ZALUM-578885 format. One record per residue (C-alpha): z, x, y. Coordinates in steps of 0.5 Angstrom, whole numbers, plus 500, padded with zeros to 3 digits. Last residue first. Layout:
<sites>
ZXY;...
</sites>
This chain:
<sites>
929590512;925589506;924584500;920586494;916582491;917581484;919573483;916570489;909574488;908573481;910565481;905564487;900567483;901563477;902557481;895558484;892560477;895554474;892550480;885553479;885551471;888544472;883542478;877545474;879540468;880535473;873536476;870536469;873530467;870527473;863529472;863526465;863520469;856520470;853522463;859517460;855511464;859507468;856510475;849508472;844514474;840514481;840522482;846527483;853526480;851530474;848535477;854536482;859536477;854541473;854546478;862546479;863547471;859553471;852555469;848561465;842565466;841571461;842578464;849578463;848578455;854575452;852568450;854561450;850556453;849551459;843553463;843552470;841558474;845564475;843566482;841559486;846554483;851560482;851562489;851554491;857552487;864557488;870554485;872559480;871564485;876562490;881561484;879568482;880570489;887567489;889571483;887577486;891576492;897575487;896581484;896585490;902582492;906583486;903591486;905592493;911596491;907600485;902601490;906604496;910609491;907612486;899612487;900612495;905617495;901621490;895621495;899623501;903629497;910629495;915634497;921630496;921629504;914626503;916620498;922619503;917618509;913613505;919609503;921609510;915607513;916600510;911596505;908591509;902595511;900595503;901587503;897586509;891590507;892587500;890580503;885583507;881587502;882581496;879576501;874580504;871583498;870576495;863575498;861581495;863579488;860572489;853577490;855581484;857575479;851571481;846576479;850579473;850572470;843571471;837568475;831573476;829572469;825577464;831579460;834585456;828589454;831595458;825595463;825588464;833587465;834593470;828595475;824588475;830583473;835586477;831587483;828580483;835577482;839581488;833580493;830573494;835569489;842572490;840573498;839566498;845564495;849568499;846565505;848558502;855561501;856561509;858567512;865567515;868571509;863577510;865577517;872580514;869587513;866588520;873585523;877591518;872596520;872596528;880596529;881600523;876606525;880606532;887606529;885611524;883610517;887613512;893609509;892602511;884602512;883606506;888603501;885596503;878598502;880601495;883594494;877590496;872595492;876595486;877587486;871585488;866587483;870586477;872580480;865577481;863579474;869576471;868569475;861569472;863570465;869565466;865559469;859561464;865560458;868554461;861551462;859553455;866550452;865543456;862539450;858533453;853532447;849526449;846521444;845515449;839515454;842519460;841525455;846530457;846536452;852541453;853544446;859548444;864542442;871543443;874539449;869534450;868532442;875532442;876527448;871522445;866519450;867511452;874511453;875518455;870517461;875511463;881516463;877521467;875516472;883514473;885522473;879524478;881518483;888519482;888527483;884526489;888521492;895525491;892531494;890527500;897523500;900530501;895533506;896527510;904526509;905532515;901528520;905522518;911526519;908529526;907521528;914519526;917525531;912523536;915516536;922519536;921523542;918518546;923513544;929518545;926520552;925513554;933511553;932505557;938504562;934504569;929499566;923499562;922493557;916490561;912496560;913496552;911489552;905490556;903496552;904492545;900486547;895489551;893494545;895489540;890484543;885489544;885491536;885484534;879482538;875488536;877488529;875480529;868482532;867488527;869483521;864478524;858483524;860486517;861479514;854477517;850483515;853482508;852475507;844476509;844482504;847477499;842472500;836477500;839479493;839472491;832471493;830477489;827483492;820485488;821493487;822500490;824498497;822501503;826500510;823504516;823498521;816496519;817496512;823491513;818486516;813487510;819486505;821480509;814477509;814478501;820475501;818468504;823464501;828466506;823466512;826460515;833462515;831469518;827465523;833461525;837467526;832470530;827476529;823481533;828482538;829490536;836489534;835483530;830487526;834493525;840489523;836486518;834493516;841495515;842489511;836490506;838497505;845495503;843490498;838495495;844499494;848494491;842493486;843500484;850499483;849494479;846498474;839498470;837498463;834491464;834490471;840486475;837480477;840475472;847478472;848474478;849478485;854474489;860477486;858484489;858481496;865479496;867486493;862490498;865486504;873487501;871495501;867495507;873492511;879496508;877503511;875500518;881496518;886501517;883506522;883500527;890498526;892505526;888506533;892499535;899502533;897509537;894506544;899502547;906504544;904511545;902510553;908506554;913511551;909516555;910513562;917512561;918519558;914522565;919518569;925523567;930519563;936515564;934513571;939514577;940507580;938505587;936499585;929499588;928506588;930507581;926500579;920503583;920510579;920507572;915502574;910508576;911512570;910506566;904504570;901511570;902512562;899505561;893507564;892513559;894508554;888503556;883509556;885511549;884504547;877503551;875510548;877507541;873501542;867505544;867509538;868503533;862500536;863493539;
</sites>
């Protein structure tokens, strides 16, 4: 039984438990002539919660742990002799998973039985042809040990799914029946229901924290593994980025940091002045009608997918800068450049700066403006000498948050700035950023344990530290220097 169907069954039993619990509470009150402690709905809620929630949590944990345990068990079955020279065990495991999926497809189509599968074990060529018939292509000969591992993976997955179904249904019926039998007129059903919901809310609140801990932990552990096989000194201070994937790689982060800083700087030079002027106009000069139209129209920019911005950079902005500025001035001949990515990314960041700055400027009380006007100041003088100084901490925080967004951008840089890791000042040259190299290092059939792959985690942790620092600085500035108005 699939997890989706099982979830629907559990939820359906929970709904049924609600009506059974509510009906039992009403019938007990009628039979005994005693007043219920709680409203009848709370009795139904308690039965429904105990029926569905523990079973769904068990199923979620089972679905998370089962693949890990099966992979560990199957991985131990693969001898080192079947791993190709220079290859990785992870690639062999990928073949095992594909074969297991193919066996499932053959069994589902009714073209092969368990007995036939055992008889065909030695005839790997026949197995390969049958797998090809269901769309599973393998790039090399399949050793018998790999086929046995795939068969074990399929059988373990099938057994685990059956065991999960039984365990979840038993827990659902058991917990629901136990809660239903506990119902009586003195049962504090409202307290049980509210405490259960409170526990669920606390658990939901912990999801974000646990997710952050999981992300940082995965980055940290893999980064430690990377520094065990590649010197940290060379990583942080080398000016050469040249992964070879065959040894002798130079993995210095400085060219990537420079590219990230350069592209982000160009983007902020575009987004901050334009976004701030938009915010000042909408907050101080625009009429209500203009503001009601202009602000949503500007914020549409924030909803455009970054791949669309990347296509705009690749097809329109890059060729324009190359043909009309870079080539006539002799500064470059490529449409991929820092300026291309920076300009397009700056356009993307405009609504981030303008919306936050607009809200901050509007938060400045009208009494400060009226006092400035009472002293004889003009509207422009009031904006420059009263409104903007009062809103400056919040504006700085908005700029730093926009900078964090710029540092983490990938698609625009891939399509607009290229993939050349180098140090340079010419904005019409192609460069790259940390995020682009994280993607490229994790793409392809490379050995996971190699430094060329593990370096992606070191890059990710470095980028995480930089963006976290910017966010902390933004919060510090906003909290320390913001004005509290009544």
